[in-house]
C-alpha positions as CSV (number, residue, x, y, z in Angstrom):
1,M,20.8,11.9,-9.5
2,L,21.7,8.5,-8.9
3,T,25.7,9.2,-8.3
4,T,25.2,11.8,-6.0
5,A,25.6,11.1,-1.8
6,D,22.2,13.6,-1.0
7,G,18.7,11.4,-0.2
8,W,17.4,9.4,2.6
9,C,14.1,8.1,2.5
10,V,11.7,5.8,5.4
11,S,12.2,2.2,3.4
12,D,9.7,0.3,6.1
13,L,7.2,-0.3,3.6
14,Y,6.9,-0.1,-0.3
15,Y,5.3,-1.7,-2.7
16,V,7.1,-2.6,-6.3
17,P,4.7,-3.2,-9.6
18,S,5.8,-6.8,-11.1
19,S,6.6,-4.7,-14.3
20,G,9.7,-2.6,-12.6
21,L,11.0,-6.0,-10.9
22,D,14.1,-6.2,-13.1
23,Y,14.9,-2.6,-12.9
24,Y,14.5,-2.9,-9.2
25,S,16.5,-5.8,-8.5
26,G,19.6,-5.0,-10.7
27,L,19.5,-1.2,-8.8
28,M,19.7,-3.1,-5.6
29,E,22.3,-5.5,-6.4
30,V,24.2,-3.0,-7.3
31,F,23.5,-1.1,-4.1
32,F,24.1,-4.3,-1.9
33,E,27.4,-4.8,-3.5
34,A,28.4,-1.2,-2.7
35,N,27.4,-1.5,0.8
36,L,24.7,1.0,0.3
37,F,22.1,1.7,3.5
38,H,19.1,1.1,2.9
39,E,17.4,3.9,2.9
40,I,19.9,5.7,0.9
41,A,19.3,3.1,-1.9
42,I,15.5,3.2,-1.7
43,S,15.4,7.1,-1.7
44,K,17.9,6.7,-5.2
45,Y,15.8,4.3,-6.2
46,L,12.7,6.4,-5.7
47,R,14.8,9.0,-7.6
48,S,14.6,7.6,-10.8
49,V,11.3,6.1,-11.2
50,P,7.3,7.5,-10.7
51,H,5.8,6.5,-7.7
52,E,3.4,8.1,-5.4
53,R,3.4,8.5,-1.3
54,L,0.4,6.8,1.3
55,N,-1.1,9.8,2.8
56,R,0.2,10.5,6.0
57,S,-3.1,9.7,8.0
58,Q,-3.0,6.0,6.1
59,F,0.2,5.2,8.2
60,D,2.1,5.9,11.6
61,Y,4.9,5.4,13.4
62,L,5.4,5.1,17.0
63,Y,8.1,7.2,18.0
64,G,6.3,9.7,20.0
65,P,5.0,9.7,23.6
66,G,4.5,6.0,24.6
67,G,6.8,4.7,21.8
68,R,6.6,1.1,20.6
69,D,4.1,0.8,24.0
70,A,1.0,3.1,22.3
71,W,0.8,0.9,19.5
72,H,-3.4,-0.2,21.0
73,T,-3.7,3.6,21.8
74,N,-2.7,5.0,18.0
75,Y,-3.8,1.8,16.1
76,N,-7.4,2.6,13.9
77,A,-8.3,-0.3,11.0
78,S,-8.1,2.5,8.1
79,L,-4.3,2.6,8.8
80,V,-2.2,1.0,5.9
81,M,0.9,0.4,8.5
82,M,2.3,1.1,12.1
83,H,5.8,0.9,12.6
84,P,7.8,-0.7,14.6
85,I,5.4,-2.8,15.9
86,K,6.9,-6.1,16.5
87,L,5.1,-9.0,17.5
88,S,7.9,-10.2,20.0
89,F,6.5,-7.5,22.3
90,L,2.9,-9.0,22.6
91,G,3.9,-11.5,24.8
92,G,1.7,-11.0,27.7
93,V,-1.6,-12.5,27.7
94,H,-3.3,-8.3,27.7
95,Q,-0.6,-7.3,25.4
96,R,-1.9,-10.6,22.5
97,K,-5.9,-9.8,23.5
98,L,-5.6,-5.9,22.4
99,F,-3.8,-6.9,19.2
100,C,-6.8,-9.8,18.7
101,N,-9.5,-7.7,19.5
102,S,-8.3,-4.6,17.3
103,V,-5.2,-5.6,14.7
104,L,-7.4,-9.2,14.3
105,V,-10.6,-7.9,13.6
106,A,-9.4,-4.6,11.5
107,F,-7.9,-7.7,9.1
108,D,-11.1,-9.5,9.1
109,Q,-13.5,-6.9,8.3
110,N,-11.5,-5.0,6.0
111,L,-10.1,-8.3,4.0
112,F,-12.8,-10.7,3.8
113,D,-15.6,-7.7,4.9
114,G,-16.5,-9.4,8.4
115,E,-18.0,-12.4,6.7
116,N,-15.5,-14.5,9.3
117,K,-17.2,-13.2,12.3
118,N,-18.3,-16.8,13.6
119,A,-15.3,-18.9,12.1
120,T,-13.7,-19.8,15.5
121,S,-17.4,-20.0,17.4
122,S,-18.8,-23.2,15.4
123,G,-19.3,-25.8,18.1
């Protein structure tokens, strides 16, 4: 399975448990030295270990209508991942405000249960 040429997977976000880091890093070193394309290397790794995939409702890819500029209309607080969003695209004040009012608010609610709601309003 690791020596066949087939297989490709999206590898923008993945988690390797600490118990599997030695195996993962050793395998990735071999793939790196062989100049194996990243998406193929991750596919081969996944074929060699038990793994779970995110439910499709937990992530979004911005390759459809609107592309990367559609991030704000597609974003919702229950997403684990949205790709590709690059902070360098948030150069304008309007885009930054959209980001802060949606993504950062969702981070606060999901990570801190909204307890930092007034952290910046101390006078």
